[in-house]
C-alpha positions as CSV (number, residue, x, y, z in Angstrom):
1,Q,150.0,54.4,0.0
2,V,153.5,53.4,0.3
3,Q,155.9,53.2,-2.5
4,V,159.2,51.2,-2.3
5,L,161.4,51.3,-4.8
6,E,164.5,49.6,-5.6
7,S,167.3,50.8,-7.9
8,G,170.8,49.6,-8.6
9,G,171.3,46.4,-9.6
10,G,172.8,43.9,-12.1
11,L,175.5,41.4,-13.6
12,V,178.7,42.1,-12.0
13,Q,181.7,40.1,-11.8
14,A,183.1,38.1,-9.0
15,G,185.2,40.5,-6.9
16,G,183.6,43.4,-8.3
17,S,180.7,46.4,-6.6
18,L,177.2,47.6,-6.7
19,R,175.7,50.1,-5.1
20,L,172.0,49.6,-4.5
21,S,169.4,52.5,-3.8
22,C,165.6,52.3,-2.4
23,T,163.6,55.3,-2.5
24,V,160.5,55.5,-0.1
25,S,157.5,57.4,-0.3
26,G,153.8,57.1,1.8
27,L,155.5,57.1,5.4
28,T,157.4,59.4,7.4
29,F,161.1,57.3,6.7
30,D,162.9,57.9,10.1
31,D,160.2,56.7,12.0
32,Y,161.1,53.0,10.2
33,V,164.3,50.9,11.0
34,M,165.2,50.4,7.4
35,G,166.6,47.1,5.6
36,W,167.8,45.0,2.8
37,V,166.5,41.2,2.4
38,R,167.7,38.9,-0.2
39,Q,166.4,36.0,-1.7
40,A,168.5,33.6,-4.0
41,P,167.4,31.0,-6.3
42,G,165.5,28.2,-4.3
43,K,166.6,29.7,-1.0
44,E,164.3,31.0,1.4
45,R,164.3,34.8,1.9
46,E,167.4,36.5,5.1
47,G,168.0,39.7,6.4
48,V,171.6,41.2,5.0
49,S,171.6,44.3,6.9
50,C,169.6,46.8,8.5
51,I,170.1,50.4,9.9
52,S,168.1,52.2,12.7
53,W,166.4,55.1,12.2
54,R,169.2,58.3,12.4
55,G,171.8,55.6,10.9
56,S,173.3,55.0,14.6
57,R,173.6,51.4,14.6
58,T,173.8,49.0,12.0
59,E,173.5,45.5,11.8
60,Y,174.7,42.7,8.8
61,A,174.4,39.0,8.5
62,S,177.8,37.7,9.1
63,S,177.9,36.3,5.3
64,V,178.5,40.3,4.0
65,K,179.8,41.6,7.4
66,G,182.9,43.5,6.4
67,R,182.4,43.4,2.9
68,F,178.5,45.3,2.7
69,T,177.6,48.7,4.3
70,I,174.3,49.9,4.4
71,S,173.6,54.2,4.9
72,R,170.8,56.2,4.6
73,D,169.7,59.6,3.8
74,N,166.8,60.5,5.7
75,A,166.8,64.1,3.8
76,K,166.0,61.9,0.4
77,N,163.6,59.5,2.1
78,T,166.5,56.9,0.6
79,L,168.4,53.6,1.7
80,Y,171.7,52.7,0.0
81,L,173.3,49.1,0.1
82,Q,176.9,49.5,-1.0
83,M,178.2,46.2,-2.1
84,N,181.8,45.3,-2.7
85,S,184.0,41.9,-2.8
86,L,180.6,40.5,-4.3
87,Q,180.8,36.5,-4.7
88,P,178.9,34.5,-6.7
89,E,177.0,33.0,-3.2
90,D,175.7,36.7,-2.7
91,T,173.4,36.6,-6.0
92,A,169.8,37.2,-5.4
93,M,166.7,39.0,-5.3
94,Y,167.2,42.2,-3.4
95,Y,164.5,44.3,-1.3
96,C,164.4,46.5,0.7
97,A,161.7,47.1,3.3
98,A,160.9,49.1,6.5
99,A,160.5,48.0,10.4
100,K,157.8,50.0,12.3
101,R,159.9,49.4,15.8
102,S,160.8,50.8,19.0
103,I,164.0,49.1,19.3
104,L,166.7,47.5,17.0
105,S,168.9,45.3,19.2
106,R,169.6,42.1,16.5
107,L,169.7,41.8,12.8
108,L,165.8,42.0,11.8
109,V,164.2,38.7,9.6
110,P,162.1,39.2,6.7
111,A,158.8,38.3,9.2
112,D,160.1,41.6,10.8
113,F,159.5,44.3,8.5
114,D,155.8,46.1,7.6
115,Y,156.7,47.4,4.1
116,W,158.6,45.4,0.9
117,G,159.7,46.7,-2.7
118,Q,159.9,44.6,-5.5
119,G,163.0,44.2,-5.3
120,T,166.3,44.2,-7.5
121,Q,168.2,41.4,-9.5
122,V,172.2,40.8,-8.1
123,T,174.1,38.3,-10.2
124,V,177.5,37.5,-9.7
125,S,179.2,35.4,-11.9
126,S,182.3,33.3,-11.1
């Protein structure tokens, strides 16, 4: 059974940083493109970032490019999202997700993912 567990969310002031982590079990981690999706109150889920199987390719939403960095450690079955210069509009539930794909050519959208975590809340105060 696949388990996806996020951690690292919290409350931070605008301009601050957080690092999200996601550990995955029950699947062959490096067979999957991994990504982060977020959902703000009253809004639909949106893709934030994704990373290829060995980490050689990354994609970002335009709203986070230059501020967020995605990475993965396949030896630890762990995905990360370093978030810097956080703004109130980054406030959302952040989900870690896994996608079984053969090609990564664009930022993945929520419908692309096969497995999801329960999410970790990120709140940025102004």
